[in-house]
N, C-alpha and C positions, 0 to 999 in steps of 0.2 A: 822843635828848634826854638832858639831864643827870639824874643821880640825885643828890639832895642830902638833907641832913638836914631833916626836918620840924620846925616850931616850933609853939608854942602857937597861933599865928595860923592854923595849918592844921587844927586839931582838927575843926572842923565839916565841912570838906571830906573829911577822912580818914574820919570816921564815915559820911558819906553814901556815900563810895566803898565802904567795907567792907559796909555794909548792902545797897547796890545790887548788889554783886558776888556775894553769897551768898543773899540773901533777897528776897522780894517780887517784884513784876512785872518790874522791870528785870533781875533776875538770870536770868530765863527766856531772855534773849537771848544768854547766854553758856553755857559748858560747866561752870562751877564751881558752879552752882546747888545749894544744899542745902535749899531751901525745903520740899521734899517730906518732909524729915526732922523738921521743926518746925512747930508751930502758933505763929505770930508772925513779924513781919517784921524785928525788931531783932536784929542780930548783936552790936552793941556800943553804947556811948553815950559822950557827951562826958566824963562823969565818969570812966569807966573808962580812956579814952584819956589823959586828963589824968594820972591816977594812974600809968599805965604810963610816960608821958614823964618823970615825976618820980623814977623809980627810978634810983639812981646806976648808971652804966654801961649804961643802956638807951637805945635810940634807935629812932625811926621813920625809915626812908628813904622818900623819895617820888620818883616818876617824873613829870616834867612834860612835857606835850605842847607842840607849837609855839604853841598859843594861851595857854599859861601855866596850864592846868588840870591838876590832879593826876589821872593815869590809873592809877597803881599805887602800892602801898606795901608795906612789910614792917616788922614789929617785930623788933628784935634785943636780946637781953640776955645779957651774959656771966654765966655761972654756973660758978664754979671755972675749970676749964681748957676748958670747952665754951661754945659760943654757942647760945643758944636762939633759934629762928626761929619766929615766929608771925604770924598775920594777913596773910599774903601775899595781896594782893588786886589784881586788875586789873579795870578797868571793863569790863562785858560787851561793849560796842561795840569795845573795843580788845584783846580777848582773841585769842589765836592770832597775835599780831604780834611776839612775842619779848620783850615787856615783862617777863613773869614770869621768863624766862630771864636777862634783864639784872639784875633784882632779886636773883636767886639768886647771880649772879656778884659783885654788890656785897656781898652778905652774906658770901660766901667771902673777899672782900678784907678786910672788917671782921674776920673771924675770924683771918686772918693777922696783921693789924695788932695785934690784941689777944692774939696768941700762944695762940690756942685750938687744941686738937688736933682738934676736930670741931665740926660743926653738927648739932643735933638738933631735932626737932619732934614734935608729936603730930598725928595725923590720924584722923578718925573711920573705924573699920574697914570700914564699908560703902561708903566713897567710893573704889570700885575705880579709876575713871578718874583721880582725883586722885593716888592712891597710885602708879599706873602712871606718871604724869607725873613724879613725884618720883624714882621708880626709874630712869627714863630719864636723869635728871640726876645719878645716882650715889648716891642715898640708898637705904639698905637697912633692912628691918625688923629691929629688934634682938631680936625675940621677946618683948619686954615689952608687955603689954596693961594699960591702966589703965581704971578706970571713968570714964564721961563725967560731968563735973561739971554738974549741972543748976542753972542760975540762971533762975528763971521769968521774970525781966524780959527775958531773951534768947530766950524761946520754950520751949515744952514739947515734948520729943521725941515723935514719933509712934510710936516703937518703942524697945526697949532699945538703948542705944548704948554702945560702948566705943571706946577710942583706942589705936592702934598708936603706938609710938615709932619714928620713922625717923631714921637718922643717916648722916652722911657724914664720913669722915676728911678732914682738910685737909692 
């Protein structure tokens, strides 16, 4: 199915997708669940997604299924000569069907179009399966570790957390 640019009309669906892919009961049906790392079921909200959409040079890409529902998304933002990738989400029922891989390829194409030298992201350091998935797709740990930014409205960590920066040259 096609990957296209999300619009403000998609915000509620994007938030529901991201929350369901990572937190709460729906996320337990997929492998990307991070609910055990947080108290709270919200990963994002409409205000945050709206603010991200309004950043110049930033975009959410969405993957649409045959019924017209959003089953995947990714946030991309050009920062100097690199493209930041965040919020890559696939509906738990659609995981392991290649949607995430297609979104990564679309991100790489965006990086090329925008003349970026690489794509980078942050991933919680204890997310071994997720890190391994990105590594299988060419992303490497840069060696840089950042503190995890705690925003209580998006859940309280159940343990101390840090972020790895992963990067892939384009």
